[in-house]
N, C-alpha and C positions, 0 to 999 in steps of 0.2 A: 504492499500499499504505500503511496508517494506521501509525502510531506504536504502536498498541494491538497489531496483528498480530505487529511484528518487534522493538519495542523499540530500534531503531538509533540513534534520536535522543539527542542528547548524548553520542554516542559508548558507547553501551551495545551489549553483543553479545544475540544472541538469549536468550530465558529458559532460564535455565541449568540443565539438570536436575543434581542432587545426585550427587557421586561417591561411589561405594561402596569399602568396603574390600574385600580379597581374599575375607575371609570369607563377606561379603555375596554374592559372587558365585554360590555353590552355590544360592541361591535368588534369582533377581533381585527387586530392589526394584522394585515398581510405582509410577507415578505418573502423573496425567493427563497427556494429549498436550499438549504445549504449543501456543498459538494459532500460531506461527510455521510448524509441521507441518500445520495445518490447510490445506485447498483455498484459496489464494487465489482462483482463478477461480470457484468454487462458492460461497465466503463459508461454508464449514461445514468440519468435520471431513471426511476422505475416507469414504465410504461403500461404495465399491465397487472392486474390483480392474481398474486399468486394462488389462490383458490380457484376463482372461475374462470382466469384468462380473459376477462373483458378489459379494455381501453379503461383507465382511470380518469381520463378526463372527461367520459361521460358520465360520471356519478355526481349529479348535484349535491350528495350527502357529504361528498370528500371521501377521504380514505385514510389509511393511517399507516406509515413506515415503521419498522421495526427492525432495529438493527443489535446484534449483541456482538460484544468484542473482549477479546484475551489480549490486554495490551493493545498492540496496533492492528492484531489481528482480527479480521472479520470469522467470526465462526458460523454465523448465520443470518440472513437477511430475509424480507419479506414484505410486501404491502398488500394489504387488503382492503378492499371497497368496503364503505360502510354495512352493506346490506351482508355480506359474507362473515365480516368481523360480527355483526350483530346476531346473525346465524349462529355462529359458532357459541356464542354467548349463549344464546338460546338453548344450544345443544349441553351445556354444563347442567349438572344435576342442581336441584333446587337447595341443596345442604352445601354445595360450592358458591352458588352464587350468595347466598346468606352471609358465609363466611368470608366471602371476596368484598361484600359490602362492608361486613363489620370492621374487617381488616383496613378496609382504605377510608373508614369513616374515623378509625383511629390513629391511623398514620401519613394520612395524606395530608401533605404540607403545602400551601397556596405560592407553588414556586413555578416558574417558569424557564425553560431553557438548558442547558447544559451542565452548567457550573455546581449545581446542588443536589443532591437526590432528591427525588420526589417524594419519597417514603421514610426519611431519616437525616440526621444532619449531617451526614458525608459530604464532602467535596468531592470536584473530579478529581483534583492533585492527589486525593488519597486513594482514589482505586484507578487511575488510569494505567498502572501496569497490573493491575488483577483482571478480572471480569465484570463488566457492565454492560449496561443494554440504554441505546439512545432510541427515543420514540419520537416520531412527529407527526401532528395531524393535518393534512394536507386538503387543497382545494386547487383543483388545476396546478397550474406551476406554484403555488403561493403555499406556504405553511403559515399555520393559523395559530398553533401552539405548538409546544415541546417539551420534552422531561429527559432526564437522567435517571436511571434506578441500579443502584448499587448489587452487585452480586448477592450479599446477605439478605436483602430485601427480596432478590426474585426467589431464593430459595426459601426465604419467611412464606411466602406467598404460594410457593409450590408445596408448600408441607400442609396447607391447609384445604388442598383439593381433594376432591373424593376420587376413588378410583375408576366412577363412571367417568369424570370430565378427565381425567389420566387418560384414559381410553381414546376419548375424542380428541385429544391434543396430541396422541401418540401416531392415530392415524394420519392427521394432518402432516406431522413430521414425516412419516415413512413416505407418505406420498410426495410430498415436496423435496425432502432434505436426505436422501438417501447418504448415509455416510455420519451423521448427525450423531453425538452421543445419545443414548436413549433416556439419559437423566435431563437432555435439555428441555425447558419446560417454557415455551413461548406465551406466557399468561399476559392479559391487557395488564398494561401497568395502573390504569386509571380509567375511569369513563371518559369517552372522548366527547370532547365540548361539541355544541352541534355549530358546524359549519354553514354560512350562509351563500 
């Protein structure tokens, strides 16, 4: 992965979206999708949903990009249109949905961007050499929200999921990411904000 793609050299974090005030959240601020959320494997921005294959630009509801890293190495990356993301969430067991809602109510921090974990007080500089995830909620060529999730919080989220929900994610992983470790859990980091 090049320095241009990640800006990880010299201790810098990924390209940082601008944080916005509470007043700005009524109408999400849009900015170009940073290159760190482009597809590393295709060397371009994501163009289609990983699950259904449809063009992302056609979804009025927007889409979500998720990338997991170990240091500078991309472990897995995918883009899900909101209908597919919601369908996968609907396939989760009621037990998992309840536990996830409780987890997010307890841990979710009202931060945006890649400098701070959205679920704990760790900062990017503390996790940049470990595993972590970056998430962007996008619409067209723009990003309207973003988050960083540290590996510890991803593990905590994984532990609250039921076996039924794990099977749903296992199926998604097996169909789309052959060779990815079986303990990889691409759980949503938080409810996706509504995109206009």
